[in-house]
N, C-alpha and C positions, 0 to 999 in steps of 0.2 A: 331456669338457668340459661345464660347466654351460651350459644354454641361458639365454636372457634372463629368462624367467618364473621359473625356479627361483632365479636369483640375486636377482631383485627381491624375491621372497618371503622369501629369507634375510635380505636387508637389512631388510625390514619386521619380521622376527622379532627381530633385534638391536636395532632401534629400540624395540620393545615392552619389551625388558629394560631398556634405558636409561630409558625412561619410568616404569616401575614403581619403579625405584630412585631416580629424581630427587628425590622429596620429602625423602630423608634424605642426599642428596649435596650438596656445595657447588655453587652455581650455575655457577661457572666450570668445574667438572669436567664437569657434564652438558652444558654448552654446547660444550666442547671435543670431547667424544665425539660429539656430534651433528654438528658441523662435519666431523670426520674421517670419520664414516659417510657423510654426504652427498657428500663429496669422492670417496670410494672408489666410490660408486654412479655418479657422473658419469664418473669415470675409466674404469670398465669399459664403460659404455654408449657412450662416444664414442671411446675409444682401445683398450680391450681389454687382456687380459693381466694378470699379477701386477704388484703395485707393487714397485719396485726394492728390493733388500735394503739399499741405501744409505739408504733412507727408513725401512724396517721396523726395522732394527737400532737406530738412535737412539731411535725411539719405544718399542721394547721395553725399552730400558734406562731410559727416562724414566718409564715406567709405575710401577714400584715406588718409584722415587725420589720421584715426585709424591705417592704415597700416604703415604710416610714423612714427607715434608715437611708434609702436611696433618694427619695424625693422630699422628705420632710412632711408629707401629708398623704392621706388616702384619697384625696379629692383632686380632680383634674384629669385631663386626657391621658397623660403619660402614666400617672399612678393608677388610674382606672384600668388602663390597658394591661399593665403588669399584674394587677389584681385579678382581672378576668382570666388571663392565661393561666395564672397559678391555681385559681379555684377549679378550672376545668381539669387540669392534670391531677389535682388532689381528688376530685370527684371520681376519677378513673380508678383510684386505689380501692374504692369500696364498691365499684360497679360489678354486680353479678347477676342482677335480675333484669328482665325486659323493661320494667318501669324505670329503673335507674338509667338504662341506656337511652330511653326516650327523653328523659329529662336532660341528660347530658347533650344529646343532639340539639334540642331546642336552645339550650344555653350556648352551645357552640355556634349556632347560626347567628345569635345575637353578637357573639364575640367577633365573628367574621364581618358582620355589618359595621361594627364599631370601628374597624380599621379604616373605613372610608371617611371618618372624621379627620384623619391626618392627611389623606391625599385622595383626590377623586380623579386623578389622571388615568390614562388608559391602562398602563401595565398593572398598577395596584388594583384597579377594578377587575381586570381579567383574573388576577390571582384570587381575589375574593370569590368570583364566579366559579373558578375551578375548585375552590375549597368547599363549595356547596355540593359538588358531585359525591365525595365520600359520605357527606352527611345524608344525602338522599339515599345512597346505596345502603347505609346502615339501617335507615327506616325500612327499606325494602327487605333487607335480610331479617328483620324482626317480625315480618308478616308470617302467619302460619303457612306451612308448606313451601316457603321460599328457600329453606335451608338446603333442599335437595337440588335446586336449580344450578346449572353451570354458571360460573361467574361471568362468562361472556353474555349469557342471556339476561342475567340480573343487571349487568351494566347497560346493556341495550335498552332494557325497560326503563332504567333511570334516565338515560339520555332522551328517549322518546317523551317521557313525562316532562322533562325540562324544556324540550323543544315545543311541545304543545302549550306550555305555560307562557312562552315568549309573547304571543299576540296579546294576551291579557295584560302582561307586564308593560308592553308598549302603550296600550290604551290608558293604563293608569299613569304612566309617565307623561303622556301628552295632555290628559284631561283632568286629572286630579288637581284642583286649584292650589296654586303655589302661594306661599307667604312671601311678602316683600323682604322679610328678614328670617333667619333660621330660628327653629324652635329653641335651640340652646344658644346662649350668648357667651359662654365661657371660652375665652381664647386659650390657645395652647400655652402652657407654662414654659415652653422652650423658646429659643430665640426666633425672632421673625426671619423668614427666609430672604427678605430683600437684602439684608446686610448693609443697607444704607439707612442710617438713622439720623437723629438730630444732633449727633456729636461724632467726633472722630479723634482717635489717638493713634500714633504709629503702632502698627501691628493689628489693628482692628479688622483689616481686610484680608488677613492672611488666609483664613479658611475660605473666605468668599472667592478669592482669586483662583482657587482650584475647584470651585463648584461649577459643574457643567450644566446645571439645570436652567431652564429658561426663566428670565426675569419678565420680559414682555415681548410682544411682537408688534411690528409697525407696518401698516399698509399705507402707501402714499398715493395721493391723487395725482399721478404723474411720475416723472423720474425721481429717484431718491437723491439726496444730497451726496456729494463725494465723501469718501471715508474720512478725510481730514476734518469735515464739518459735522460729523455724527456725534456731537456732544449732547447728551440728554441731561438737562438741568434738574437737580434735586435740591436737597437742603443747602442753604447758604449759611456758613458758619462765621460769626463775627467775634465771639469771645474766646480768649485763650488764657488758660490758668497756669501755663508753664509746661503742660503735657497734653491736655485735651482741648480741642476746639469744639465749640457748641453753638447752636443757633441762638438768635436773639429771643427775648421774652415774647415779642409779638408773633413769633412763629408757632402759634398754638391754635388748634381748632376751637378751643374753648374760650378764646378771647372774645368778649362781646363785640358785636359789629360796630357799635358806636366808638369803641376804644381802638379799633384796628387802624393802623396808619395807612395812608394812601400808598398804593404801589408806586415804585419809582417810575417816572414817566419815560416813555420810549418813543423815539422818532424812527419810524420804519423807513429805510432807504432802499430796500429790495430784498431779494432772496426769500420770498414768502412761500412757505410749504403748507399744504393742507394734508392731513393724515389722520389715521385712526390707530389707537393703541389698545391692545388687549393685555392688561396688566394682571400678572399672577397674584394670588393672595399674599399679602405682606404683613397683615395684622397691624399696620401703621396707617397714618393719615396722608403720607406724602404721595403725590402724583409726580410723574416725570414727563418732561416735554423737551422737544428738540430745541437746542440753543436757548432762545428766549421766547417764551410764549406771548402771544398778542392778547388773547382772551382766555379767561378761565372756562372750563367745562361746567356743566350743570352740577349743582351740589358741591361746588368747590370755590375757593376764593384765593386771591393773591396775598402773600405777605408783602412787606415793604420791598424785599429784594426780588419780587416776582417769582417766588417759590409757590407752587401749587399745593394747597391743603384741602383734603376732602372733609366733609362734615362728619363722616364716620370712618371707622377703620375698614380697610379693604380686606374682608374675610373670605371673599370668593372672587372668581374671575370677573374683572371689571373692564368694560369697554367705554372709551370716551374719544371724542373727536376734538382735534386741536388745529390751531393756526400758529405758526411760529415764523420768526424772521432770523436769518443768519447775517444780514447786513443792516445794522441799525446803530443808533446812539442811545445808550441806556444811562439815564440820569445825567443829562448835560451839566446840571448844576448840583453841587454837593453842599448840603446844609452844614452849619457849624457843628451840630450835634452828631451827624453822620460822620463827618470828618474826624471828630474826637473818637467815636467808636471804632473807626477803621484804622486808627493809629495807636490805640491803647495796647500796652504790653504789661505783663505782670512784673513787679519789681523783684529783683534778686535772682533772676534766672538768666542763663546763657550770656555771660559777660563778654566772651570772645566774639560771638556773633554780633552783639551790639557794637563792639569796637570796630569790627570790619565794616559794618554798615555805616557807622559814623565817618569812617575814612572816605567811603564813597560819597557821602553827603558833602563833606568838605571839599572834595576834589571836583565833583561834577555839579554842585550847587543846585540850580533849578532846572536841571536837565533829566527829568524822570525817565525818559526813554533810554538814555545812556546808562542810567543805573540799572534798569531792567536788563539791558543787553549785557552789562558787566556780570550780573548775577547768573544769567544763563550761560555765559562763557565760562564762569567758574564751574558750573555743573558739567559742562561739556568737556573741559580740558583739565579738570582738577582731580582726575583719577576716580570718579564716582562710578559705581556699578549698579545696574538694575538686577535685583534678585528677590525672589519670593521668600527666601529664608535668611533675612538679615540678622546680625547679632543683636542682642538686647541693648537698650539704651538706659543710661542712668538718670539722675535727677535733672540735669541740664540736657534735655533731649536734643535740642537744636545744636548745641556745641558738640555733643558726642557724635552726632551724625556728620556735621560739617568738617570736623577736625580730627576725628578718630576712626569711626567705622567706615564711613563713606559708602555704605551699602544699604539699599532699601528699595522700596517701590513707591507708587504714586503718593501714598500718605506722607512718607518721609520727605519727598521733594516738595510737595505742595505746602506742608507745614513749615519747612525751613525757608522756602522762598518767601512766603507771606510774612514770616517773622522778619526776614532781612529787609523787605520792602517797608514795613512799618518802622523798623529801627532807622531806616534811611530817610524817613519823613514822607513816604508815599503811601496814601491810603490803600489798603489791601484787605482782602478777605478770601476765605477758602470756599470753594464750591465742590460739592460731592454729587455723584450721579453715575452715569454710565457713558462709556465712549466706545464707538466702534459697532460691533455686531456683524453678522454674516448675512449678506443679501442672498436670499434663496430664489434663484431664477425660476425654479419649478413652481413655487407657490406665489411668486411675485410679492414677497414681503421681506422685511428685515427682522432677523432673529437676534435679539439681544439677550445674552446669557448672564447669569450671576457673575461669572468670571470676567465680564466686561465692566465691572464696577471700577470707578475711577475717581480721582480727586485732582483738582487743578486750582488755579488762583485767578482772581480778578483784581486788577489795579485800576485806580481812578486817574485818568489823564485829563488835563484841561482841554475843553472843546471836543473831547472824544468820549467822555463818560467812562463807564466801567468797561475795561478791555480784558478779554480772556488771555491769560498767559499759562501755558502748560509746561512747567519746568521738567516734567518727566520726558517730554519729547526732546529736550536738549541732550539727555543721557541716552535714551533709547527711542529713536524716531519710529522704529517698527511698531511701538505700542500704539501709535496713532494711525500709521499708514496701513498696518497689517493686522492689528488687533492684539489682545492680551496673550493669546496662545503663542504668537510669534515672538513677543517680547520676553516670554519665559525662557527662551534660549533652547539649547540643544536637548535639555531634559524633556522637552515636549515636542520634539520634531515628529515623533510618531503620530502626534495628535493632528498634524497638518497634512498627513498623507491624503492624497486625493481620493483614494478608494474609501478611506474611513470617513472623510467629510461627506462623500456622496451618500453613504449609508446613514450617517447621522442626520443629514438634511432631508433625505427621503422619509426617515422616521419622524422627523419633526413636522412634516406635512400631515402625517397621520394624527399626531398629537394636536395639531392646530384644528384639524377637522373635529376631533373629539371635543376640544374645548368649545368650539362654536356650536356643535350640534347637541352636546349632552350637558357638560358642566356649565356652559353659558346659556342654557335654556332657562331663563328666569321668568318671573311673573310678567314682565313687560312683553317679552316675546310670546308668552303663552296667550296673552290677551289679543295679540294679533294673529293667532294661529288660524282662525276661521275666516280671515278676510277673503280668501278665494271663494267662500260660500256666501258672501254678502254681509257677513257680520263684522263690522268695523272694529268693535271693541268688545271682546267676549268677557262678560262678568262671571262671577262664581255660579250663578244659576244656569247660564248658557253652557258653561263648561260641564256642569253636572248633568244637564240633558244630553250633551254630546257623549259623556262617559257612559250614561245609561244606554244610549242607543248603540254605541260601539260594543259594549259588553253583551247586550242582547243579541246583536248580530253574530258575535263570536260564539255565544252559547248555542244559538240556533244552528250555526254551521257545525259545531262540534256534535250536537245531537243528531243532525242529519248524517254526518259521517259515521257515527256509531250505529245508527239504524241501517245505513247502507252496508256497513261491514257485517252487521248481524244477518242481513238477508243473504249475503254472499256465503256460499257453502265452503267451510274450511276443508283442507285436504283430508282430515281425519273423517269428517262426515261423508265426504265423497267416497272414500274407501269403504266405509261401513255400508253405504247404499249399494255399492257394487257387490259386496258380499251378500246383501239381502236379495238382490236381483238374481244372483246365481243360485241361491238356495230356493228362491221362488220357482225356478225352472224344475226343481225336484219336488214341487208341491208343498214347500214349507214356507207359508206366508206369515209375515209378522203382524200380530194384532195391533190395533190402534193404541191400546193402553199397555202393551207389553214392553217391558224394559229390555235392554240389550242382554243382561245376564240371563233372564228367564228365556228369552228368545233363542239364544245360542245354546243354552242347556237343553232346551227342547229339541233343537236341531241335532244335537249330539246323540240324543236318545233315538231319534228317527233314522239317523245315519250312523249306526254304531261303528262301521268301518272307517269313518272320518272323525271319530271321537277325539283322538289325540290332537289332530290339527285344529279342530274347532275349539277345543279347550285352550290351546296355545293362543289362537287368535282372540278368544274372549279375554284371557288374562292380559294380553298386550293392550287391547282396546281399553279395558278398565283402568290400567295403569296410566295410559296416555291421557285419557279423558278426565279422570277423577282424582288421581293421586298427586297431581301437580297443577299449578295455576296455568302454565303454558308449556306445552310439550316441545321437546327439542325437534328441530326440523329433520335431523338425520333419523331420529326414531320413528317419526311419522312416515318418512319415505320408506323405511324398512318394513313397516306394517303394510303400507300400500303395495309394496312389491310382493309380500307374502299373500295378500288377498288376490292379486292378479294371477299368481301362480296356483291358486286354489280353484280347482274345477271339480265339484262334488260328483262322484260317480253314483249311479243308482245302486240301491241295496241289492245284494245277491239273494234271490229267492231260494 
């Protein structure tokens, strides 16, 4: 039967599993498991025994049913996470024996590790590591004789054991050959974290604009561009169905190379930047580049609109180098087919916006720049307001926005502006990506967060090609000059506080280091790990040899430390030897094969006047040496003090 301490530690272990999975579980699911776990702990503490099968059986049947009801399946990361946490808590309802507890701890460790499938950033990894401590403490409490140890001694032993295991874990991390792709290929069934996909409708960015997590980090070979030029190009959207903009058919990584259209030509006039991007996992193929990229990185290609597509989904931290130009002419000539695509509008939608644009067209004729300025003046002077919580739009989204609500954020302005341009006869398209970012002077890099997601427009001008126009800047210039947090208004003034920014940016440097040193340690970096030792490209065999050598050295060092500690006389033995020397002065020598019990019992017979003190010392020594794995320091000190105070007197004749 499990004692109270072992069961309490087991409950704490299960609670740690539920806690690390809680961020990606429904609130009601985590709350229900927490209540069930707390109820089981109280039931055993005050009543004892297993929970009746009349309760366990319905709960067991309800577990998979609840997962299916929530997710529609038992398979996938999120359903599997919910199932693991639920099974562990249910296992606790019947746990009463040591064998059950050991099985529960093993399964709990698997549950803790599975949380890293969702995120491998620093904080989640630390939480998983902390969750292993109660699991190891539970295993320690299950060992014979450990129940009587003080909890501080037990915890100290667990921490020492974990610390001693770190060198072996580091050797495995460095030298176990890594695969070029993960063992499992099932992506998360939840939404991708990038928030920027191949389509856009008003309202899609709502949750993204309040997401403070990093999207990517940019390191420049030289000074960074000014804030107003920090536009990072993503998907270019050509097609509009009345509500949603989407990318062209050629913007697919699966399009055969022979069928891919040529990227729009670009004449570089200046403003060339060289930089490196560390892109967070997105589960998508899109890559992002400053303004307009000049060359695609490895394993990526251009779409016609110079959008970057990677050959596979970005499932882990991805580093790539880029060159971009901020002063250029993109597509000096526009083909008839592209002009048709850039003017196409769905029939039967937004008649008022069409009529307004037709008025501009009749008034200004072939002066596209004047039409663009007129539209921007409408947004600036027409009572429009930038807000992250706009009212919903009806069927005619552009009409409702322009003439009714007049509230929205970048999606609303880019969509409405591009519609007006097309209706006025100016080729236009929507571009999505990121704008802004925070320049971290301590780390010398640009941090672009998910909340920096943005949408703008491109219009085609004769002799100028595609020209970027950001209608959001006409309503809220702070969005471009100061970033998304400033554009959000007074509701996020606290977010701009200098002390808070300083904390966030210092912490991001730690996260960046973690990404570079740990999560970004892929097979390519591992192959170059042994270059300082003259190995230019380490293959699996070389890494295996390095692993064997490092493990052998660590084991030899551990063995040497154990032998050295064994040779050192511990305080209890020193006290016993002092007692033997004092008894030897009275002619009572210890035999070579004589145990401590026999020796001190004989000494008590030969010194009957010291019998009580000798019997007390004997019992204390036996308790400290044999009744527990490791004696408490205070008890050993007390025994040593009593030995020092013991001076045997000669027997009275």
